[in-house]
Rosetta silent file (secondary structure, phi, psi, omega in degrees, C-alpha in Angstrom):
SEQUENCE: MNETLWAIYFPVWFALAIGSLLFFWRRDPAFKKRWYRRVSAFNIAIIGGMIVLMTIPNWPAFTVFLAGVLFIGWAIVFQTRVCLSCGKVSQPDNLVTAPSFCRKCGAS
SCORE:     score description
SCORE:     0.000 S_00000001
   1 L     0.000  147.427 -179.812    7.702   10.435  -17.917 S_00000001
   2 L   -91.390  109.402 -175.133   10.745    8.300  -18.361 S_00000001
   3 H   -68.062  -30.678  179.913   10.462    6.618  -21.777 S_00000001
   4 H   -68.215  -36.529  176.938   13.173    4.038  -21.109 S_00000001
   5 H   -67.269  -37.445  177.395   11.272    2.703  -18.091 S_00000001
   6 H   -63.873  -36.132 -177.551    8.088    2.486  -20.169 S_00000001
   7 H   -69.656  -31.318 -178.506    9.973    0.508  -22.807 S_00000001
   8 H  -102.215   -5.280 -176.588   11.224   -2.110  -20.320 S_00000001
   9 H   -61.547  -52.875 -175.955    8.227   -2.166  -17.948 S_00000001
  10 H   -68.740  -40.423  174.333    6.104   -4.722  -19.822 S_00000001
  11 H   -62.627  -38.156  177.927    8.947   -7.146  -20.679 S_00000001
  12 H   -66.966  -43.863  178.471   10.080   -7.065  -17.032 S_00000001
  13 H   -59.705  -45.615  179.931    6.497   -7.567  -15.817 S_00000001
  14 H   -63.446  -42.444  179.657    6.026  -10.474  -18.228 S_00000001
  15 H   -64.646  -41.030  177.976    9.348  -12.064  -17.192 S_00000001
  16 H   -66.479  -39.544  179.540    8.483  -11.788  -13.489 S_00000001
  17 H   -64.440  -48.524  179.699    5.016  -13.261  -14.063 S_00000001
  18 H   -67.114  -40.356  178.399    6.306  -16.239  -16.057 S_00000001
  19 H   -62.711  -41.697  177.723    9.244  -16.716  -13.682 S_00000001
  20 H   -66.891  -40.800  178.020    6.968  -16.771  -10.636 S_00000001
  21 H   -60.009  -46.887  179.780    4.586  -19.169  -12.339 S_00000001
  22 H   -69.204  -32.277 -179.792    7.400  -21.576  -13.178 S_00000001
  23 H   -66.399  -38.751 -176.724    8.967  -21.182   -9.722 S_00000001
  24 H   -96.586   -4.288 -175.502    5.760  -22.247   -7.934 S_00000001
  25 L   -67.785  127.024  176.686    4.475  -24.744  -10.495 S_00000001
  26 L    59.068   36.812  176.602    3.959  -28.245   -9.052 S_00000001
  27 L  -101.541  157.739  178.903    5.536  -27.429   -5.714 S_00000001
  28 L   -75.449  158.322 -176.641    4.364  -28.728   -2.366 S_00000001
  29 H   -60.238  -34.119  179.391    2.316  -26.440   -0.071 S_00000001
  30 H   -65.059  -39.194  177.102    5.135  -26.077    2.474 S_00000001
  31 H   -63.544  -44.901  178.836    7.468  -24.748   -0.238 S_00000001
  32 H   -61.894  -42.742 -179.262    4.817  -22.286   -1.417 S_00000001
  33 H   -64.037  -39.013 -178.673    4.160  -21.103    2.129 S_00000001
  34 H   -70.310  -36.905 -171.650    7.874  -20.582    2.778 S_00000001
  35 H  -104.925  -12.800 -172.653    8.626  -18.700   -0.456 S_00000001
  36 H   -61.912  -45.629 -179.376    5.384  -16.938   -1.450 S_00000001
  37 H   -63.787  -41.398 -178.454    5.920  -13.801    0.659 S_00000001
  38 H   -65.891  -45.369  179.972    9.531  -13.389   -0.423 S_00000001
  39 H   -66.908  -40.839  178.174    8.788  -13.774   -4.124 S_00000001
  40 H   -63.493  -43.669  178.809    5.748  -11.477   -3.883 S_00000001
  41 H   -62.715  -39.746  177.284    7.737   -8.806   -2.044 S_00000001
  42 H   -63.152  -46.996 -179.971   10.480   -9.008   -4.689 S_00000001
  43 H   -62.954  -41.723  179.377    7.975   -8.703   -7.548 S_00000001
  44 H   -66.359  -39.196  178.670    6.186   -5.787   -5.875 S_00000001
  45 H   -63.217  -42.056 -179.304    9.484   -4.027   -5.222 S_00000001
  46 H   -70.519  -54.861 -176.692   10.541   -4.312   -8.864 S_00000001
  47 H   -69.198  -45.641  178.380    7.208   -3.496  -10.539 S_00000001
  48 H   -64.073  -38.606  177.010    6.088   -0.973   -7.927 S_00000001
  49 H   -63.306  -39.318  177.840    9.478    0.686   -7.959 S_00000001
  50 H   -66.501  -41.627  179.195    9.329    1.066  -11.717 S_00000001
  51 H   -63.248  -44.323  179.892    5.820    2.547  -11.546 S_00000001
  52 H   -66.835  -39.751  178.517    6.838    5.010   -8.848 S_00000001
  53 H   -64.883  -30.931  179.049   10.025    5.972  -10.706 S_00000001
  54 H   -70.090  -19.591 -176.816    8.003    6.701  -13.849 S_00000001
  55 L  -104.576   10.601 -176.976    5.939    9.291  -11.942 S_00000001
  56 L   -58.738  -41.867 -179.054    8.798   11.211  -10.242 S_00000001
  57 L   -62.591  -25.814 -179.286    8.472   14.403  -12.328 S_00000001
  58 L  -105.046   97.741 -172.224    4.803   14.703  -11.308 S_00000001
  59 H   -63.424  -39.584  176.721    4.847   14.934   -7.486 S_00000001
  60 H   -63.033  -41.355  177.195    1.094   14.529   -6.840 S_00000001
  61 H   -66.762  -36.892  178.262    1.014   11.394   -8.997 S_00000001
  62 H   -59.360  -47.030 -178.462    4.214   10.192   -7.319 S_00000001
  63 H   -67.982  -38.119  179.309    2.680   10.377   -3.844 S_00000001
  64 H   -66.845  -46.362 -179.907   -0.573    8.703   -4.934 S_00000001
  65 H   -67.410  -37.348  177.917    1.221    5.861   -6.717 S_00000001
  66 H   -62.840  -46.202  178.085    3.697    5.417   -3.862 S_00000001
  67 H   -62.830  -40.769  179.013    0.846    5.124   -1.339 S_00000001
  68 H   -64.085  -44.166 -179.865   -1.003    2.724   -3.646 S_00000001
  69 H   -65.092  -41.426  179.440    2.027    0.495   -4.195 S_00000001
  70 H   -65.381  -42.129  179.627    2.761    0.382   -0.451 S_00000001
  71 H   -67.346  -46.219  179.864   -0.841   -0.491    0.444 S_00000001
  72 H   -65.943  -37.894  175.759   -1.214   -3.156   -2.241 S_00000001
  73 H   -62.148  -43.890  176.930    2.196   -4.562   -1.330 S_00000001
  74 H   -61.370  -44.443 -178.229    1.196   -4.783    2.326 S_00000001
  75 H   -64.330  -41.000 -178.149   -2.095   -6.454    1.421 S_00000001
  76 H   -73.644  -43.361 -175.429   -0.464   -9.023   -0.842 S_00000001
  77 H   -74.592  -41.749 -172.495    2.514   -9.852    1.341 S_00000001
  78 H  -102.677  -15.050 -177.824    0.840   -9.908    4.757 S_00000001
  79 H  -108.285   -7.873  179.092   -2.823  -10.707    4.056 S_00000001
  80 L   -88.437  137.619 -178.183   -2.490  -13.488    1.477 S_00000001
  81 E  -119.556  148.979  175.147   -2.476  -17.032    2.836 S_00000001
  82 E  -111.797  124.546 -179.612   -1.242  -20.323    1.411 S_00000001
  83 L   -72.257  128.850  178.628   -3.304  -23.387    2.334 S_00000001
  84 L   -79.928  -11.518  178.455   -1.127  -26.144    3.800 S_00000001
  85 L   -83.316  -50.154 -174.206   -3.642  -28.807    2.733 S_00000001
  86 L  -114.998  -14.720  178.975   -3.945  -28.122   -0.998 S_00000001
  87 L    87.763    5.978 -179.227   -1.398  -25.351   -1.688 S_00000001
  88 L   -74.579  140.007  176.313   -3.929  -22.825   -3.012 S_00000001
  89 E   -90.849  122.008 -177.963   -3.084  -19.152   -2.528 S_00000001
  90 E  -107.918  120.036  177.132   -6.070  -17.298   -1.033 S_00000001
  91 L   -78.108  155.797  177.485   -6.312  -13.557   -1.513 S_00000001
  92 L   -67.247  152.168 -178.812   -8.007  -11.441    1.172 S_00000001
  93 L   -68.796  -42.423 -174.456  -11.726  -10.804    0.823 S_00000001
  94 L  -131.251   25.479  178.976  -11.581   -7.043    1.283 S_00000001
  95 L    65.801    3.349  178.489   -7.821   -6.208    1.186 S_00000001
  96 L  -124.687  -37.164 -176.458   -7.765   -5.781    4.963 S_00000001
  97 L  -103.427  125.727  178.525   -8.919   -9.088    6.478 S_00000001
  98 L   -70.088  148.163  179.195   -6.968  -12.255    5.777 S_00000001
  99 L   -65.786  142.027 -177.942   -9.039  -15.260    4.685 S_00000001
 100 L   -94.922  -14.245  178.482   -9.932  -17.615    7.529 S_00000001
 101 L  -147.254  161.140 -179.824  -10.419  -20.750    5.401 S_00000001
 102 L   -78.966  134.294  179.981   -9.355  -22.131    2.041 S_00000001
 103 L   -77.746  -19.213 -178.381  -11.837  -21.574   -0.764 S_00000001
 104 L   -87.423  -51.393 -174.321  -10.731  -24.712   -2.588 S_00000001
 105 L  -109.152  -13.938  178.758  -10.630  -27.398    0.115 S_00000001
 106 L    85.732    1.807  179.284  -12.290  -25.650    3.102 S_00000001
 107 L   -71.723  152.895 -179.439   -9.390  -26.164    5.518 S_00000001
 108 L   -85.954    0.000    0.000   -8.701  -23.468    8.066 S_00000001
């Protein structure tokens, strides 16, 4: 395992989480819809890349984590929807099917 990546993983994760929260805080739904996929893909690339890089010496773990990061990244980027009525981000019900309506306001 790469100890330097472990040392910076949690501060980077925390900075990305707080940065994303502040970036989307009190924004209109159109802004969220336009930027949510890009910001999510960036965050997944950074955090997922660090996780995969930490497992390079162990090839079986590397392949499992790489497949997991790619699947979760696909599910978050392409299956998550932003409601244009209220701006709520709706996660998929079962990681494969995108939500058909907003859970907060009921809009389609």
